[in-house]
C-alpha positions in Angstrom: 91.4 75.3 119.7 88.4 76.6 117.4 88.9 75.4 113.7 90.5 77.1 110.5 90.9 79.9 111.6 93.1 80.8 115.3 95.4 83.6 117.1 98.0 82.5 114.9 96.5 82.8 111.7 98.3 85.9 109.5 95.7 87.1 107.2 96.0 89.2 103.8 93.1 90.9 101.9 93.0 90.6 98.8 91.5 94.2 97.6 93.0 95.5 100.8 93.1 99.3 99.0 89.5 99.1 98.1 86.9 101.1 100.0 85.7 98.0 100.8 88.0 95.8 101.7 89.7 99.2 103.6 87.1 99.2 105.9 87.1 95.6 106.8 90.5 95.7 106.7 90.4 97.7 109.7 87.4 96.2 111.4 89.6 92.7 111.5 92.7 94.7 112.7 90.8 96.4 116.1 89.0 92.8 116.1 92.6 91.5 116.6 93.1 89.7 113.9 96.6 89.5 112.8 96.2 91.2 109.6 99.9 90.9 107.8 99.5 92.6 104.4 97.2 93.3 101.1 97.5 92.4 97.5 96.6 94.9 94.4 99.3 95.0 91.9 98.9 98.4 91.2 100.0 99.3 94.4 102.8 96.5 95.0 105.5 98.6 97.2 103.4 100.8 98.8 101.5 100.9 102.3 98.7 101.2 103.9 97.9 103.3 107.4 95.0 101.7 109.7 94.7 103.5 112.9 98.3 103.5 113.6 99.3 100.1 112.1 101.1 100.0 108.4 100.2 97.2 106.2 102.4 96.3 102.7 100.8 95.8 99.7 101.9 93.2 97.6 102.1 92.6 93.7 100.3 88.7 94.4 99.6 86.3 97.1 102.2 84.2 96.1 104.8 87.5 97.1 102.7 88.3 100.6 102.8 84.9 101.3 106.8 84.7 100.6 107.1 88.0 102.8 104.8 87.3 105.8 103.7 83.9 106.2 100.2 84.3 105.3 98.0 81.5 105.7 94.7 83.0 104.9 93.3 85.2 102.8 90.2 88.0 102.7 89.0 88.6 99.5 87.3 92.3 98.4 87.3 92.1 95.4 84.1 93.4 92.3 82.0 90.0 91.5 84.1 90.3 87.6 87.6 90.2 89.1 86.9 87.3 91.3 87.5 84.1 90.0 90.9 85.5 88.9 92.0 86.6 92.5 90.5 82.7 93.9 92.9 81.2 91.4 95.6 83.1 92.4 94.8 82.4 95.6 94.8 79.1 94.3 98.1 78.7 92.5 99.7 80.4 95.8 98.5 76.9 97.3 97.4 79.5 100.3 95.5 77.1 102.9 92.3 79.2 104.0 90.6 81.9 101.0 87.6 83.7 102.5 85.5 84.5 99.3 83.3 87.9 101.0 81.8 89.3 97.1 78.3 88.8 96.6 76.8 89.0 93.2 79.7 86.3 91.8 78.6 84.3 88.8 77.6 81.1 88.6 79.6 79.8 86.2 82.7 81.8 87.6 82.4 79.8 91.3 82.3 76.7 88.9 85.3 77.5 87.8 87.3 78.1 90.4 85.9 75.4 92.3 86.7 72.9 89.4 90.2 74.1 89.3 90.7 74.0 93.1 90.0 70.1 92.9 92.0 69.9 89.7 94.9 71.6 92.1 94.3 68.5 94.6 92.2 71.3 96.9 95.0 72.4 98.8 92.8 76.1 99.2 90.2 75.7 101.7 87.9 78.1 100.2 84.6 80.0 102.1 82.4 81.6 100.3 81.2 83.2 98.1 78.5 85.7 98.9 79.5 85.1 103.2 80.3 86.9 105.6 83.0 84.9 106.9 84.2 83.1 109.7 85.3 84.6 113.5 86.8 82.7 116.2 85.7 85.1 119.2 88.6 86.0 121.3 91.0 84.9 118.3 90.9 86.1 114.7 87.8 87.4 112.9 88.2 87.1 108.8 85.8 88.8 107.2 82.6 91.0 107.8 80.9 89.3 110.7 80.9 91.8 114.0 83.5 91.0 116.6 81.8 92.5 119.7 78.8 90.5 119.4 79.8 87.1 121.1 82.0 85.9 123.6 84.7 82.8 123.5 82.8 79.3 124.8 82.1 75.8 123.4 79.6 76.2 120.8 80.3 75.5 116.8 78.2 77.6 114.2 77.8 76.9 111.0 75.1 79.1 108.9 74.2 80.0 105.2 72.9 83.2 106.2 74.8 86.3 107.2 72.4 87.9 109.7 71.3 85.0 111.0 75.4 84.1 111.7 75.0 87.4 113.4 71.6 86.6 115.5 72.7 83.5 116.5 76.1 84.2 118.2 73.9 87.4 119.6 71.5 85.2 120.6 74.1 82.9 122.4 76.5 85.6 123.7 76.4 84.2 127.2 77.6 81.2 126.2 80.2 82.0 123.5 81.7 80.0 120.7 84.9 78.4 119.4 84.0 79.0 115.7 81.2 80.6 113.5 81.2 79.5 110.0 78.9 81.6 107.2 79.7 79.6 104.2 77.2 81.6 102.2 74.2 81.3 100.1 74.6 81.0 96.8 74.1 77.4 94.6 77.6 76.5 94.6 80.2 77.0 97.4 83.4 76.3 98.5 82.7 74.8 102.2 80.1 73.1 102.4 77.6 72.5 106.1 79.1 68.6 106.1 82.9 70.5 105.6 82.1 72.1 108.9 80.1 69.6 111.0 83.2 67.4 110.5 85.8 70.0 111.5 83.1 70.6 114.6 83.4 66.8 115.2 87.1 66.9 115.3 88.1 70.3 117.5 88.1 69.0 121.0 87.1 72.9 121.6 83.7 72.5 120.5 80.7 70.6 122.9 77.6 71.1 120.5 76.7 72.4 117.2 74.4 75.0 115.5 73.4 74.5 111.8 71.4 77.2 110.1 70.3 76.3 106.8 67.6 77.5 104.5 64.9 76.2 101.7 66.2 75.1 98.7 68.5 72.9 97.2 69.5 69.0 99.4 72.6 70.4 101.4 70.2 70.2 104.4 69.3 66.9 103.6 72.6 65.8 103.1 73.8 67.5 106.1 71.7 65.2 108.3 72.7 61.9 106.8 76.1 62.8 107.4 75.1 63.7 110.7 73.8 60.4 111.3 76.8 58.4 110.2 79.4 60.6 111.6 78.5 63.4 114.0 78.4 62.7 117.9 78.4 66.1 119.3 74.7 67.2 119.7 73.4 69.3 116.9 70.6 71.9 117.4 68.7 73.3 114.1 67.2 76.1 112.1 65.7 76.4 108.5 65.0 79.5 107.1 61.5 80.0 105.0 59.0 78.4 106.6 56.1 80.8 105.4 58.4 81.3 101.7 56.3 80.4 98.8 56.8 77.4 97.0 58.7 78.5 93.5 59.5 81.7 94.0 63.3 83.0 94.8 63.9 84.3 98.4 66.7 86.0 98.9 70.1 84.1 98.1 69.8 82.7 94.3 70.3 78.8 95.9 66.9 79.2 98.1 64.0 78.5 95.5 61.8 75.6 95.9 59.9 73.0 93.7 56.8 71.1 94.8 57.8 69.3 98.2 61.8 69.5 97.6 64.0 71.9 99.3 61.3 72.8 101.1 61.6 74.4 105.3 59.4 71.3 106.6 61.1 68.7 104.3 64.9 70.1 105.6 63.3 70.0 109.7 61.8 66.7 109.4 65.2 65.2 107.6 67.5 66.7 110.7 64.9 65.7 113.4 64.7 62.2 111.9 68.3 62.0 112.7 68.3 63.6 116.7 68.8 67.1 115.9 66.7 69.6 117.4 65.6 72.4 114.7 64.0 75.6 115.9 60.9 77.6 114.3 62.4 80.3 115.1 66.6 81.6 115.5 65.3 82.3 119.6 64.0 79.5 119.4 66.8 77.1 118.4 68.8 79.1 120.8 66.9 77.8 123.2 67.6 74.5 122.5 71.2 75.0 122.4 70.5 76.8 125.9 69.4 73.6 127.3 72.1 71.4 125.8 74.3 73.5 127.1 73.0 73.6 130.7 72.2 69.9 130.8 76.4 69.6 130.1 
């Protein structure tokens, strides 16, 4: 069944006519995603051709939803316009908004996150600064490579885009139900806990890989949630075992202070609730392989 994104999902792209939006719209179509149009107020009423597929451009998310029945939007707009694009999606009450854009000011993310809460959270936001979501063999919304893994029964949630891809490739012969890249910014729309809950409820997911990184307490909170709510086996990996304290490493949210937020502390919290944690992505994949082979 997968979570949040299925073969029946109808996808629009905000920023489809831009360089990144058009490139990845073409990739999503090639992966079999049902992309039904794009949004650009300045080019509304036109169409764009992608290798033989003509897609309409709409003035707004609401217009696109009305005409196509779209239920997913992928957002490829510059950082300074991202808040407005997400708020437009929220106002249209589209069920899923995947915010790919990197470099969104944190106060902008806080603003649209709070706006979504005030509106009743009718829109699930994934991102920003994320690779998106892919349900292999069904649909791909974002920039995740479509040809690196197969369909299977593992769920994957990850802060890191590149580690998402590596884990998908490492376990390509077993395959995934859905892979979710939640992003590594300090404020994000969908958390590890959200994905863990969805995978726990998904009858087509048998086990879960959770990839975190240094900084903050998201992984520790996920560990508490796993202890109380998750019955399926979970394996984990924490990026940043060799990171020096007090130094930002990669993502804006990846900074440790003293013993708080370290990879070792997160590993200990997860292992305390029964999660097997690898010291490398390859070791983590091996742990999952052992779980799946045991049935």
